[in-house]
C-alpha angles and dihedrals in degrees: 000000000000134000130235096288099041096265121124113267114263093025122095127199113238108247119186113247117236109256092225092056092050092049091048092052092047089050088055101041101036097065092039092056091043091055092047091050091050091051090050089050090052091051095052113083092204090066093060096093091057094060121181093346088059091051092050093048091047089051092050092049090048092051091052091052088049089071093075098058089040090059090047090051092048091052092049093049092046092049090049092051092048092053093061 
């Protein structure tokens, strides 16, 4: 049985994501994760000796981890645009 576009049901064709959409989603999610990571670093007493450098490093690590949900969001948006 095939789906709407002639592909087997349950299997999606890999479509390249538009670079602008990916960069937009990273621009949204990167700073959000960086801020959350910095707040977590503030809340942990063991991070106190590291001071501002620790906050900056936690923010950088958080922004790197923000790439994964940004890619997920870009795929969801792209799939939603393709359906219409």
